[in-house]
VOBA-1610 file (N, C-alpha, C; in pm, whole numbers, padded with zeros to 5 digits, always signed):
BEGIN
Met+04948+04179-02413Met+05000+04201-02535Met+05177+04262-02520Ser+05229+04168-02576Ser+05380+04257-02558Ser+05397+04387-02629Thr+05468+04447-02487Thr+05506+04583-02561Thr+05647+04605-02590Thr+05712+04502-02646Thr+05848+04546-02650Thr+05882+04614-02776Thr+06002+04633-02773Thr+06053+04747-02918Thr+06015+04619-03077Ala+06036+04493-03045Ala+05982+04398-03169Ala+05908+04398-03199Ser+05800+04420-03159Ser+05639+04428-03186Ser+05595+04586-03256Arg+05707+04655-03244Arg+05690+04785-03296Arg+05739+04817-03474Pro+05639+04867-03508Pro+05739+04927-03650Pro+05831+04931-03662Pro+05916+04987-03750Pro+06087+05029-03740Pro+06062+05189-03779Pro+06125+05276-03701Pro+06081+05427-03729Pro+06086+05464-03908Ala+05996+05560-03900Ala+05998+05588-04060Ala+06115+05647-04149Pro+06180+05621-04218Pro+06272+05665-04315Pro+06252+05812-04316Thr+06406+05880-04303Thr+06393+06045-04284Thr+06348+06098-04409Ser+06378+06057-04488Ser+06333+06087-04652Ser+06297+06027-04718Ala+06202+06024-04833Ala+06157+05934-04922Ala+06276+05873-05008Ala+06248+05856-05093Ala+06362+05764-05258Ala+06495+05893-05211Pro+06560+05773-05246Pro+06687+05894-05259Pro+06726+05986-05353Arg+06775+06087-05352Arg+06775+06184-05477Arg+06832+06160-05591Ser+06928+06063-05550Ser+06998+06047-05665Ser+06906+05941-05755Arg+06809+05887-05742Arg+06746+05846-05851Arg+06605+05906-05869Pro+06561+05886-05962Pro+06441+05952-05996Pro+06321+05859-05959Ala+06234+05903-05898Ala+06114+05860-05861Ala+06087+05739-05933Leu+06046+05816-06071Leu+05957+05687-06157Leu+06079+05560-06126Arg+06189+05588-06153Arg+06269+05441-06101Arg+06283+05381-06021His+06266+05467-05933His+06240+05416-05838His+06135+05308-05780Ala+06038+05363-05794Ala+05906+05244-05800Ala+05834+05180-05918Ala+05961+05176-06003Ala+05968+05087-06088Ala+05885+04925-06072Pro+05974+04838-05946Pro+05940+04727-05918Pro+05808+04731-05887Ala+05782+04805-05858Ala+05679+04828-05763Ala+05552+04806-05907Leu+05526+04932-06012Leu+05463+04899-06057Leu+05511+04787-06205Leu+05572+04779-06242Leu+05627+04631-06275Leu+05553+04513-06210Ala+05544+04500-06084Ala+05464+04392-06012Ala+05317+04407-06043Tyr+05310+04519-06026Tyr+05119+04575-06057Tyr+05068+04508-06180Leu+05154+04521-06255Leu+05102+04506-06399Leu+05146+04338-06419Ala+05209+04288-06303Ala+05221+04155-06362Ala+05138+04106-06267Val+05070+04147-06176Val+04957+04109-06097Val+04823+04092-06144Arg+04817+04207-06183Arg+04678+04274-06267Arg+04667+04197-06394Gly+04801+04162-06498Gly+04813+04067-06614Gly+04765+03952-06598Thr+04852+03886-06471Thr+04803+03761-06461Thr+04601+03736-06425Gly+04573+03849-06343Gly+04392+03818-06334Gly+04339+03788-06453Leu+04406+03913-06545Leu+04327+03937-06695Leu+04349+03812-06748Leu+04444+03746-06750Leu+04459+03641-06820Leu+04383+03532-06784Val+04369+03479-06667Val+04278+03400-06600Val+04138+03427-06674Leu+04086+03576-06635Leu+03929+03637-06670Leu+03921+03575-06826Thr+04002+03543-06930Thr+04006+03568-07036Thr+03973+03425-07117Val+04074+03370-07016Val+04080+03262-07037Val+03879+03169-07017Trp+03871+03211-06856Trp+03784+03157-06815Trp+03603+03218-06909Ala+03664+03321-06954Ala+03567+03387-07031Ala+03511+03307-07174His+03622+03315-07212His+03630+03208-07346His+03541+03134-07352Arg+03552+03010-07225Arg+03530+02908-07202Arg+03379+02910-07156Arg+03335+03000-07120Arg+03212+03021-07067Arg+03154+03170-07220His+03173+03160-07337His+03138+03210-07474His+03132+03353-07396His+03202+03434-07321His+03160+03583-07314His+03288+03647-07379Gly+03225+03782-07386Gly+03322+03841-07419Gly+03399+03961-07269Val+03515+03965-07318Val+03578+04007-07168Val+03584+04201-07198Trp+03584+04260-07290Trp+03546+04387-07271Trp+03442+04406-07230Pro+03324+04335-07324Pro+03210+04405-07213Pro+03199+04442-07082Leu+03251+04287-07046Leu+03238+04319-06866Leu+03337+04406-06786Leu+03421+04430-06857Leu+03548+04543-06787Leu+03465+04682-06820Ala+03401+04681-06940Ala+03400+04863-06989Ala+03206+04867-06986Thr+03166+04788-06990Thr+02973+04875-07012Thr+02899+04754-06874Arg+02945+04706-06821Arg+02862+04643-06730Arg+02866+04723-06586Trp+02695+04713-06518Trp+02714+04738-06398Trp+02734+04910-06383Asp+02800+04945-06264Asp+02830+05055-06252Asp+02900+05146-06378Ala+02941+05077-06451Ala+03052+05133-06549Ala+02935+05176-06668Asp+02805+05109-06665Asp+02693+05151-06744Asp+02637+05304-06665Trp+02646+05286-06581Trp+02574+05398-06492Trp+02627+05532-06522Tyr+02797+05567-06536Tyr+02922+05633-06607Tyr+02896+05697-06691Leu+02835+05558-06801Leu+02863+05595-06929Leu+02747+05726-06971Gly+02638+05645-06909Gly+02524+05695-06928Gly+02491+05871-06919Ile+02619+05861-06751Ile+02614+06003-06685Ile+02696+06093-06802Ala+02831+06024-06877Ala+02923+06139-06962Ala+02824+06145-07106Asp+02722+06028-07097Asp+02606+06073-07262Asp+02505+06188-07262His+02458+06152-07119His+02341+06269-07147His+02319+06300-07011Gly+02422+06327-06913Gly+02375+06406-06765Gly+02358+06362-06665Tyr+02328+06432-06567Tyr+02241+06390-06455Tyr+02074+06418-06462Ala+02006+06345-06415Ala+01887+06362-06370Ala+01828+06485-06289His+01737+06545-06354His+01690+06704-06320His+01617+06673-06170Glu+01537+06610-06148Glu+01438+06576-06031Glu+01463+06451-05959Leu+01442+06417-05858Leu+01404+06305-05746Leu+01363+06207-05789Gly+01275+06204-05833Gly+01190+06100-05839Gly+01112+05995-05758Thr+01073+05894-05774Thr+01030+05764-05686Thr+01076+05667-05713Ala+01126+05645-05826Ala+01212+05535-05864Ala+01314+05477-05788Tyr+01292+05365-05733Tyr+01411+05315-05662Tyr+01555+05283-05750Asn+01659+05262-05696Asn+01749+05221-05792Asn+01779+05270-05939Ala+01716+05415-05949Ala+01702+05467-06087Ala+01761+05632-06071Asn+01819+05680-05999Asn+01855+05812-05995Asn+01996+05796-06019Asn+02043+05854-06123Asn+02207+05851-06155Asn+02312+05981-06057Leu+02190+06086-06004Leu+02288+06179-05905Leu+02341+06087-05797Ala+02306+05941-05773Ala+02376+05890-05675Ala+02509+05846-05675Phe+02561+05907-05840Phe+02712+05856-05871Phe+02786+06026-05897Phe+02895+05981-05826Phe+02924+06120-05800Phe+03060+06191-05962Pro+03075+06295-05993Pro+03108+06340-06153Pro+03221+06350-06187Leu+03331+06326-06119Leu+03441+06349-06195Leu+03496+06221-06279His+03475+06104-06244His+03496+06010-06349His+03412+06041-06494Pro+03284+06072-06504Pro+03206+06061-06606Pro+03241+06204-06664Leu+03273+06265-06603Leu+03323+06427-06652Leu+03458+06409-06720Leu+03535+06325-06684Leu+03708+06307-06744Leu+03657+06214-06867Val+03567+06101-06858Val+03535+06044-06983Val+03453+06107-07103Arg+03373+06231-07096Arg+03347+06319-07176Arg+03447+06391-07270Ala+03520+06432-07116Ala+03606+06543-07161Ala+03737+06435-07263Val+03779+06335-07243Val+03860+06290-07322Val+03833+06179-07436Ala+03690+06157-07423Ala+03642+06111-07576Ala+03601+06173-07674Thr+03617+06320-07640Thr+03594+06434-07774Thr+03690+06449-07806Val+03838+06403-07751Val+03939+06440-07854Val+03983+06311-07866Thr+03996+06198-07868Thr+04027+06061-07899Thr+03955+05973-07978Pro+03995+05892-08033Pro+03876+05802-08095Pro+03855+05674-07997Gly+03775+05626-08055Gly+03700+05529-07968Gly+03598+05556-07898Ser+03521+05476-07885Ser+03396+05501-07744Ser+03427+05544-07675Arg+03312+05592-07580Arg+03341+05661-07454Arg+03367+05538-07308Ala+03299+05382-07422Ala+03310+05295-07319Ala+03458+05251-07317Ser+03551+05253-07414Ser+03675+05233-07417Ser+03799+05371-07356Thr+03719+05451-07376Thr+03762+05592-07312Thr+03769+05572-07134Gly+03685+05518-07089Gly+03647+05485-06942Gly+03732+05352-06904Leu+03778+05259-06987Leu+03814+05170-06937Leu+03981+05204-06967Ala+04012+05289-07048Ala+04151+05330-07084Ala+04188+05438-06922Leu+04123+05495-06904Leu+04139+05597-06787Leu+04161+05500-06633Ala+04027+05435-06657Ala+04095+05336-06554Ala+04187+05265-06500Val+04247+05211-06624Val+04362+05181-06633Val+04472+05238-06565Leu+04445+05371-06640Leu+04556+05455-06628Leu+04607+05494-06433Ala+04431+05512-06437Ala+04454+05551-06301Ala+04500+05428-06156Ser+04485+05303-06230Ser+04495+05227-06138Ser+04680+05200-06171Leu+04715+05272-06247Leu+04930+05286-06229Leu+04920+05392-06141Ala+04851+05496-06153Ala+04945+05639-06059Ala+04886+05585-05907Ala+04737+05515-05876Ala+04700+05501-05765Ala+04840+05355-05744Ala+04869+05243-05793Ala+05013+05149-05780Ala+05098+05245-05705Trp+05103+05358-05799Trp+05250+05457-05759Trp+05234+05540-05609Gly+05130+05591-05591Gly+05113+05643-05512Gly+05078+05535-05349Val+05041+05409-05350Val+05049+05331-05246Val+05168+05258-05251Phe+05239+05280-05354Phe+05385+05244-05313Phe+05478+05367-05199Ala+05453+05502-05278Ala+05517+05611-05216Ala+05475+05595-05043Val+05333+05549-05037Val+05330+05597-04862Val+05343+05476-04816Gly+05385+05346-04843Gly+05459+05244-04772Gly+05611+05267-04790Asp+05676+05324-04884Asp+05801+05372-04938Asp+05845+05411-04809Arg+05776+05586-04779Arg+05794+05634-04712Arg+05802+05606-04574Leu+05730+05512-04534Leu+05683+05494-04366Leu+05753+05367-04393Tyr+05805+05291-04439Tyr+05867+05141-04403Tyr+06023+05078-04467Gly+05981+05173-04602Gly+06109+05124-04635Gly+06056+05095-04802Arg+06204+05058-04958Arg+06106+05033-05041Arg+06012+04882-05064Arg+06086+04770-04971Arg+06075+04659-05022Arg+05918+04635-04938Ala+05897+04709-04843Ala+05768+04723-04748Ala+05680+04799-04880Gly+05732+04881-04938Gly+05617+04964-05019Gly+05585+04861-05161Val+05680+04782-05194Val+05657+04706-05322Val+05562+04594-05282Leu+05583+04545-05158Leu+05471+04444-05111Leu+05350+04506-05073Leu+05316+04628-05022Leu+05181+04697-05000Leu+05152+04697-05135Thr+05201+04744-05275Thr+05160+04767-05384Thr+05111+04595-05429Val+05178+04520-05416Val+05160+04393-05457Val+05024+04322-05408Leu+04969+04336-05250Leu+04875+04303-05192Leu+04783+04395-05246Trp+04799+04522-05271Trp+04640+04566-05310Trp+04652+04555-05457Ala+04728+04521-05544Ala+04690+04475-05646Ala+04594+04322-05659Ala+04672+04244-05542Ala+04648+04138-05494Ala+04480+04094-05463Leu+04422+04191-05435Leu+04301+04205-05326Leu+04185+04143-05417Pro+04109+03999-05343Pro+04033+03930-05410Pro+03935+04001-05515Val+03939+04169-05461Val+03806+04189-05564Val+03910+04333-05657Gly+04068+04302-05667Gly+04131+04381-05744Gly+04087+04407-05919Met+04029+04289-05946Met+04010+04280-06105Met+03899+04453-06113Val+03833+04487-06025Val+03773+04595-06029Val+03872+04712-06061Gln+04002+04721-06008Gln+04089+04818-06035Gln+04141+04826-06192Trp+04067+04769-06307Trp+04063+04737-06443Trp+03901+04740-06517Met+03831+04781-06418Met+03704+04783-06476Met+03664+04950-06491Gly+03562+04990-06550Gly+03553+05105-06589Gly+03416+05174-06476Tyr+03495+05145-06404Tyr+03462+05218-06227Tyr+03535+05311-06210Thr+03535+05336-06070Thr+03584+05495-05993Thr+03688+05437-05908Glu+03668+05351-05857Glu+03816+05269-05760Glu+03903+05279-05795Ser+03968+05315-05916Ser+04120+05345-05928Ser+04138+05481-05891Leu+04056+05567-05982Leu+04072+05698-05969Leu+04072+05789-05836Phe+03964+05738-05788Phe+03976+05756-05633Phe+04094+05682-05551Thr+04146+05595-05548Thr+04251+05531-05486Thr+04403+05618-05532Ala+04403+05675-05634Ala+04512+05725-05682Ala+04481+05864-05622Leu+04382+05925-05610Leu+04348+06025-05576Leu+04388+06060-05401Ala+04324+05997-05381Ala+04358+05940-05156Ala+04516+05897-05161Ala+04543+05840-05256Ala+04720+05763-05178Ala+04793+05867-05198Trp+04762+05985-05324Trp+04891+06046-05335Trp+04828+06201-05219Ser+04705+06206-05177Ser+04660+06315-05116Ser+04703+06267-05011Leu+04711+06110-04913Leu+04753+06097-04813Leu+04908+06123-04833Tyr+04992+06062-04937Tyr+05141+06105-04956Tyr+05165+06246-04961Ser+05104+06342-04996Ser+05124+06461-04966Ser+05121+06527-04833Ala+05013+06452-04723Ala+05006+06527-04601Ala+05113+06416-04564Leu+05166+06314-04563Leu+05277+06272-04475Leu+05402+06343-04494Thr+05408+06422-04616Thr+05538+06460-04649Thr+05525+06658-04639Gly+05468+06669-04548Gly+05384+06834-04531Gly+05349+06888-04662Arg+05286+06844-04733Arg+05266+06967-04845Arg+05109+06958-04839Leu+05056+07002-04722Leu+04902+07004-04686Leu+04809+07104-04794Leu+04904+07151-04890Leu+04763+07237-04959Leu+04772+07130-05088Thr+04860+07039-05141Thr+04838+06966-05226Thr+04782+06871-05175Ala+04793+06823-05087Ala+04661+06679-04995Ala+04546+06762-05039Ala+04537+06890-04972Ala+04388+06897-04983Ala+04299+06960-05091Trp+04392+06990-05193Trp+04275+06966-05325Trp+04337+06834-05373Leu+04389+06765-05393Leu+04388+06619-05413Leu+04224+06525-05353Ala+04235+06580-05224Ala+04112+06536-05136Ala+03978+06593-05209Ala+03990+06727-05206Ala+03858+06772-05316Ala+03839+06738-05455Leu+03961+06680-05499Leu+03919+06575-05597Leu+03844+06459-05600Ala+03935+06416-05492Ala+03864+06292-05463Ala+03741+06277-05413Gly+03635+06412-05364Gly+03534+06424-05315Gly+03427+06388-05434Leu+03478+06480-05532Leu+03460+06472-05640Leu+03437+06327-05705Thr+03467+06218-05696Thr+03464+06116-05734Thr+03385+06004-05670Arg+03376+05989-05536Arg+03323+05875-05450Arg+03254+05940-05345Pro+03158+05894-05305Pro+03084+05925-05147Pro+03178+05936-05064Thr+03273+05814-05088Thr+03393+05797-04975Thr+03520+05881-04920Gly+03459+05995-05052Gly+03557+06113-05045Gly+03558+06176-04910Val+03442+06213-04847Val+03468+06265-04732Val+03560+06165-04633Ala+03612+06054-04637Ala+03705+05998-04567Ala+03802+06064-04619Val+03884+06122-04723Val+04018+06164-04743Val+03972+06296-04700Ala+03911+06395-04701Ala+03864+06511-04650Ala+03914+06514-04503Ala+03848+06456-04444Ala+03838+06421-04254Ala+04013+06380-04251Ala+04076+06321-04314Ala+04196+06273-04329Ala+04320+06407-04303Val+04293+06492-04423Val+04382+06546-04455Val+04324+06732-04356Thr+04228+06694-04320Thr+04140+06819-04233Thr+04211+06824-04092Val+04207+06650-04064Val+04287+06658-03932Val+04443+06657-03936Ala+04480+06634-04075Ala+04616+06658-04059Ala+04691+06796-04038Ala+04582+06891-04086Ala+04637+07030-04100Ala+04603+07037-03976Leu+04482+07037-03899Leu+04464+07055-03762Leu+04587+07073-03674Leu+04650+06951-03697Leu+04741+06917-03591Leu+04844+06986-03657Ala+04883+07006-03763Ala+04975+07110-03812Ala+04945+07231-03782Leu+04856+07308-03757Leu+04771+07452-03694Leu+04858+07446-03608Arg+04792+07347-03513Arg+04881+07343-03342Arg+05007+07359-03350Arg+05088+07314-03403Arg+05240+07334-03427Arg+05258+07460-03456Arg+05207+07489-03555Arg+05284+07624-03648Arg+05180+07721-03747Pro+05073+07745-03695Pro+04987+07818-03756Pro+05022+07919-03910Ser+05006+07876-04008Ser+05035+07961-04137Ser+04885+07974-04203Pro+04859+08084-04293Pro+04745+08101-04391Pro+04784+07986-04502Arg+04847+07895-04519Arg+04843+07749-04618Arg+04765+07662-04542Thr+04833+07615-04423Thr+04799+07493-04364Thr+04641+07545-04346Phe+04555+07653-04276Phe+04458+07686-04294Phe+04379+07693-04381Ala+04398+07721-04491Ala+04347+07693-04616Ala+04324+07566-04697Ala+04414+07478-04640Ala+04364+07336-04634Ala+04258+07278-04536Val+04227+07339-04474Val+04117+07298-04381Val+04024+07320-04418Leu+03993+07429-04537Leu+03882+07514-04579Leu+03887+07395-04689Ile+04004+07369-04811Ile+03969+07320-04957Ile+03945+07205-04921Ala+03992+07114-04832Ala+04007+06944-04871Ala+03847+06897-04878Pro+03756+06964-04772Pro+03619+06928-04803Pro+03542+06973-04941Leu+03627+07071-04992Leu+03503+07132-05076Leu+03439+07030-05240Gly+03540+06942-05291Gly+03477+06885-05345Gly+03322+06762-05339Trp+03371+06715-05217Trp+03280+06637-05170Trp+03132+06723-05102Cys+03124+06828-05044Cys+03010+06933-05001Cys+02987+06999-05128Gly+03090+07024-05244Gly+02997+07085-05358Gly+02940+07014-05431Tyr+02979+06906-05450Tyr+02837+06821-05522Tyr+02729+06788-05496Val+02750+06757-05307Val+02611+06726-05239Val+02547+06852-05237Gly+02602+06955-05219Gly+02502+07068-05236Gly+02470+07137-05384Trp+02520+07032-05466Trp+02480+07100-05635Trp+02365+07022-05648Val+02379+06871-05591Val+02256+06783-05610Val+02116+06855-05516Gly+02144+06904-05368Gly+02034+06970-05319Gly+01974+07089-05421Leu+02054+07141-05466Leu+01995+07273-05541Leu+01902+07209-05659Arg+01988+07117-05718Arg+01944+07064-05868Arg+01800+06976-05841Val+01769+06895-05732Val+01601+06856-05673Val+01519+06966-05620Gly+01596+07059-05565Gly+01508+07160-05479Gly+01443+07119-05331Arg+01577+07060-05261Arg+01556+07012-05136Arg+01710+06949-05060Trp+01697+07051-04966Trp+01824+07056-04879Trp+01897+06937-04851Asp+01835+06830-04825Asp+01830+06703-04840Asp+01871+06564-04931Gly+01882+06683-05058Gly+01838+06598-05213Gly+01949+06488-05248Tyr+02070+06539-05201Tyr+02149+06400-05226Tyr+02102+06229-05137Phe+02112+06270-05005Phe+02042+06185-04939Phe+01932+06089-04960Ala+01807+06195-05040Ala+01711+06130-05073Ala+01719+06085-05184Val+01808+06109-05214Val+01880+06025-05369Val+01934+05895-05321Gln+02005+05887-05196Gln+02077+05748-05179Gln+01943+05706-05093Arg+01810+05722-05030Arg+01739+05640-04987Arg+01727+05595-05101Leu+01667+05610-05227Leu+01571+05546-05303Leu+01663+05445-05353Trp+01830+05508-05334Trp+01887+05335-05298Trp+01899+05244-05242His+01820+05230-05126His+01811+05161-05005His+01939+05191-04923Asn+02004+05316-04928Asn+02151+05328-04864Asn+02109+05438-04752Glu+02080+05365-04673Glu+02096+05502-04541Glu+02171+05418-04428Trp+02157+05512-04357Trp+02292+05508-04197Trp+02195+05422-04130Asp+02269+05315-04052Asp+02166+05253-03958Asp+02267+05187-03876Gly+02405+05249-03865Gly+02481+05216-03732Gly+02591+05110-03734Gly+02535+05053-03889Gly+02592+04884-03850Gly+02513+04790-03873Arg+02376+04817-03833Arg+02293+04700-03778Arg+02270+04602-03907Glu+02224+04670-04025Glu+02234+04549-04129Glu+02370+04433-04180Thr+02440+04538-04108Thr+02625+04495-04195Thr+02603+04375-04096Leu+02592+04386-03964Leu+02586+04270-03850Leu+02488+04183-03885Arg+02373+04242-03929Arg+02255+04105-03918Arg+02275+04012-04030Val+02331+04096-04213Val+02414+03963-04270Val+02510+03857-04244Ile+02593+03962-04177Ile+02696+03840-04149Ile+02631+03740-04058Arg+02577+03774-03934Arg+02517+03640-03883Arg+02426+03589-03943Gln+02366+03604-04005Gln+02272+03534-04144Gln+02399+03422-04212Leu+02467+03507-04260Leu+02566+03423-04344Leu+02656+03322-04264Leu+02707+03345-04160Leu+02791+03245-04071Leu+02730+03172-03927Gly+02602+03204-03936Gly+02529+03171-03828Gly+02423+03065-03835Arg+02310+03087-03960Arg+02200+03047-04018Arg+02145+03003-04150Asp+02249+03080-04215Asp+02267+02982-04338Asp+02347+02891-04408Pro+02281+02782-04393Pro+02320+02648-04423Pro+02405+02620-04540Thr+02364+02694-04659Thr+02446+02733-04792Thr+02475+02864-04838Pro+02552+02893-04758Pro+02581+03100-04791Pro+02653+03072-04978Glu+02596+03181-05055Glu+02667+03251-05140Glu+02833+03243-05139Leu+02880+03191-05221Leu+03023+03176-05211Leu+03099+03343-05202Phe+03067+03405-05266Phe+03068+03542-05285Phe+03058+03623-05162Leu+02964+03608-05144Leu+02935+03690-04983Leu+02972+03632-04859Val+03041+03457-04871Val+03139+03443-04766Val+03258+03532-04773Leu+03293+03520-04898Leu+03449+03635-04950Leu+03381+03768-04910Val+03305+03794-04936Val+03281+03951-04875Val+03317+03985-04708Thr+03256+03871-04633Thr+03257+03860-04497Thr+03369+03852-04451Phe+03453+03783-04466Phe+03576+03766-04467Phe+03666+03888-04487Ile+03647+03965-04578Ile+03704+04071-04616Ile+03682+04174-04504Val+03549+04205-04479Val+03503+04278-04362Val+03504+04305-04266Ile+03538+04131-04204Ile+03576+04100-04066Ile+03771+04136-04085Ala+03795+04104-04182Ala+03928+04120-04205Ala+03981+04250-04167Ser+03892+04355-04288Ser+03956+04480-04247Ser+03911+04538-04133Val+03836+04482-04019Val+03846+04566-03894Val+03931+04520-03825Val+03987+04389-03876Val+04062+04326-03766Val+04223+04400-03815Leu+04242+04429-03910Leu+04379+04491-03982Leu+04390+04694-03924Phe+04256+04730-03934Phe+04254+04837-03896Phe+04317+04833-03716Gly+04227+04752-03660Gly+04305+04735-03516Gly+04470+04710-03503Val+04504+04647-03587Val+04689+04604-03600Val+04741+04762-03619Gly+04655+04831-03721Gly+04760+04971-03740Gly+04711+05054-03675Val+04635+05053-03564Val+04661+05152-03406Val+04735+05130-03341Trp+04774+04933-03344Trp+04890+04930-03235Trp+04994+04950-03285Asp+05016+04961-03483Asp+05143+04994-03528Asp+05172+05124-03462Arg+05065+05194-03445Arg+05068+05373-03433Arg+05083+05400-03608Gln+05041+05398-03690Gln+05036+05428-03800Gln+05005+05612-03774Pro+05072+05648-03861Pro+05014+05822-03852Pro+04891+05846-03855Ala+04816+05969-03794Ala+04683+05980-03762Ala+04602+05986-03920Val+04667+06061-04050Val+04604+06057-04108Val+04588+05933-04209Leu+04656+05830-04207Leu+04635+05722-04231Leu+04493+05660-04139Leu+04489+05658-04017Leu+04419+05600-03947Leu+04295+05640-03938Val+04308+05797-03975Val+04166+05901-03995Val+04080+05825-04117Phe+04160+05867-04258Phe+04149+05779-04360Phe+04023+05623-04340Ala+04135+05537-04324Ala+04093+05412-04289Ala+03956+05402-04213Gly+03991+05441-04076Gly+03867+05474-03995Gly+03754+05519-04055Val+03735+05616-04102Val+03625+05704-04151Val+03605+05587-04253Leu+03659+05568-04329Leu+03615+05449-04470Leu+03557+05348-04432Leu+03606+05275-04286Leu+03511+05168-04263Leu+03390+05201-04194Val+03379+05309-04118Val+03301+05345-04043Val+03158+05360-04171Ile+03219+05454-04272Ile+03111+05448-04392Ile+03043+05333-04433Val+03126+05259-04456Val+03092+05132-04565Val+03006+04999-04451Leu+03043+05009-04314Leu+03028+04908-04234Leu+02907+05000-04217Gly+02890+05132-04191Gly+02768+05200-04096Gly+02621+05173-04223Ser+02650+05154-04329Ser+02543+05167-04439Ser+02426+05063-04411Gly+02318+05107-04432Gly+02235+05009-04458Gly+02160+04953-04561Gly+02253+04987-04710Gly+02235+04920-04832Gly+02270+04787-04856Val+02287+04768-04994Val+02301+04631-04982Val+02443+04609-04965Tyr+02485+04415-04939Tyr+02583+04410-04839Tyr+02677+04389-04964Phe+02679+04315-05092Phe+02746+04245-05165Phe+02886+04352-05207Pro+02871+04485-05239Pro+02954+04582-05305Pro+03075+04648-05188Arg+03012+04577-05056Arg+03129+04617-04935Arg+03278+04573-04932Ala+03294+04504-05081Ala+03444+04405-05010Ala+03481+04554-05151Arg+03416+04554-05227Arg+03467+04675-05341Arg+03468+04800-05295Phe+03430+04860-05229Phe+03381+05014-05147Phe+03530+04972-05046Leu+03571+04860-04950Leu+03679+04897-04874Leu+03850+04868-05012Leu+03805+04878-05125Leu+03924+04809-05184Leu+04032+04982-05182Pro+03960+05073-05166Pro+04033+05192-05184Pro+04111+05225-05059Ala+04118+05147-04953Ala+04184+05157-04803Ala+04256+05078-04805Phe+04370+05120-04872Phe+04494+05041-04887Phe+04595+05043-04745Pro+04512+05124-04638Pro+04667+05133-04561Pro+04609+05051-04455Leu+04507+04997-04486Leu+04471+04855-04390Leu+04561+04752-04440Leu+04623+04727-04564Leu+04752+04624-04555Leu+04883+04682-04531Leu+04916+04808-04499Leu+05026+04778-04425Leu+05107+04731-04363Pro+05026+04670-04210Pro+05057+04566-04121Pro+05104+04450-04190Leu+05050+04384-04291Leu+05032+04274-04355Leu+05192+04314-04412Ala+05202+04410-04532Ala+05290+04437-04597Ala+05467+04487-04510Leu+05417+04517-04381Leu+05531+04516-04293Leu+05622+04416-04266Arg+05537+04314-04182Arg+05547+04223-04157Arg+05551+04106-04279Leu+05537+04103-04391Leu+05618+03976-04497Leu+05734+04057-04509Ser+05750+04202-04498Ser+05922+04244-04581Ser+06022+04209-04454Arg+05956+04170-04322Arg+06046+04125-04257Arg+06047+03942-04268Ala+05966+03891-04294Ala+05981+03734-04307Ala+06067+03673-04394Ser+06089+03541-04392Ser+06201+03499-04442Ser+06144+03508-04660Arg+06225+03507-04714Arg+06216+03497-04858Arg+06115+03380-04880Arg+06143+03288-04882Arg+06071+03140-04912Arg+05894+03190-04811Arg+05861+03234-04707Arg+05751+03276-04663Arg+05727+03387-04770Arg+05773+03496-04765Arg+05726+03636-04847Arg+05702+03560-04955Thr+05768+03462-05085Thr+05705+03432-05188Thr+05563+03352-05183Ala+05593+03266-05129Ala+05466+03159-05089Ala+05358+03256-05054Ala+05342+03379-04963Ala+05225+03439-04957Ala+05198+03528-05023Val+05280+03584-05148Val+05239+03649-05251Val+05169+03575-05376Val+05225+03470-05359Val+05228+03342-05475Val+05028+03332-05443Val+05019+03291-05337Val+04900+03270-05293Val+04804+03349-05301Ala+04858+03490-05315Ala+04757+03615-05297Ala+04709+03621-05428Val+04804+03618-05500Val+04789+03656-05681Val+04695+03561-05734Ala+04716+03399-05696Ala+04597+03332-05713Ala+04516+03306-05701Gly+04488+03359-05582Gly+04345+03397-05495Gly+04261+03509-05578Ser+04327+03616-05564Ser+04346+03705-05664Ser+04231+03693-05839Ala+04296+03633-05888Ala+04312+03582-06024Ala+04146+03502-06056Tyr+04142+03386-05938Tyr+04055+03301-05931Tyr+03904+03390-05895Trp+03929+03491-05803Trp+03789+03572-05781Trp+03775+03681-05880Gly+03863+03722-05910Gly+03853+03795-06007Gly+03766+03746-06133Ala+03810+03640-06144Ala+03711+03616-06259Ala+03588+03523-06211Tyr+03575+03498-06103Tyr+03444+03448-06055Tyr+03336+03564-06001Met+03402+03684-05938Met+03319+03765-05949Met+03262+03856-06057Ala+03330+03835-06224Ala+03255+03898-06314Ala+03183+03797-06392Leu+03216+03659-06379Leu+03139+03549-06447Leu+03049+03457-06384Val+03092+03420-06308Val+02970+03362-06210Val+02860+03454-06108Trp+02943+03500-06031Trp+02844+03623-05935Trp+02784+03709-06014Ala+02626+03653-05977Ala+02521+03720-06091Ala+02506+03892-06083Lys+02566+03923-05970Lys+02530+04077-05921Lys+02657+04181-05965Ala+02645+04302-05937Ala+02710+04400-05964Ala+02849+04329-05875Pro+02982+04377-05881Pro+03080+04326-05767Pro+03036+04413-05657
//
């Protein structure tokens, strides 16, 4: 493998957006591109749903995991562990349903419409954060391309559903950006909130903790030490609360076992991949897509290591990959679980930013068209949750 200078990414700019430009104006091309990509996906979904006599709003706002979060917003959490499989809502972290409940009390409309609106607004905050990280590392063009690639993921439609991926990505992206810019206490508080949003919030906490520990080695300070303590508070706090609620120290992990979601070191993931690619003569199309995303994610992580991405990004993406691929739970949602891992797309954004305009345009058009198709297919053809 070549080690020439050309194979390495350019050095990071010494500052973020030029001070003469307001941050929102600097990010505007990325945000407009994000809206265009997701708007295209929504248009394709609407046309396809109309032809199949489906309503779009229920698909986005009230089905699958969105229904679980709305149930928590309406009725709260279960009080005991129980024995029924796939039935205990303590598996779902609390920040999104708490926000839905709080906002719905002071705004018109149903809680379902509130949850969907919060997801869309969070997706814009996430797109801005994704752009900020790409812009910080490799410049504005790479930042815009990174945002477009994140918007155009095959399962990108989830970003505009009543799910938690957009909120989690927003918190993760701005936490990582804060760590990259040396604001570790801000990064830690955002990591704590991410830890209240999804189980994979532990990946954000791990990344910020590593960044803070590295900073402590260089220059010890009380604020940096506080960041080490604060970053995991959200995730640990919810896991501990579940244990107290069901009366056993491993309560949260017992809930996950009732959802058939135990750590197995990746055995189930490898078994399904071998089954789909080597033994099943007619594999389901969506599962083939999930498998492609899983394999591509591992490859892109390796490229990110080769590109010498900052440690905070590598730890976040690496821990997220380990959690998702090492789980013994159901296979089909893993592409969605990897959606917040936007640093995996940095190698593609960097290389597209160096490519000719024709190649860059062709790649973006293919990605957007593919995302629009797969988003509608995922919602209307695939019979299970995304």
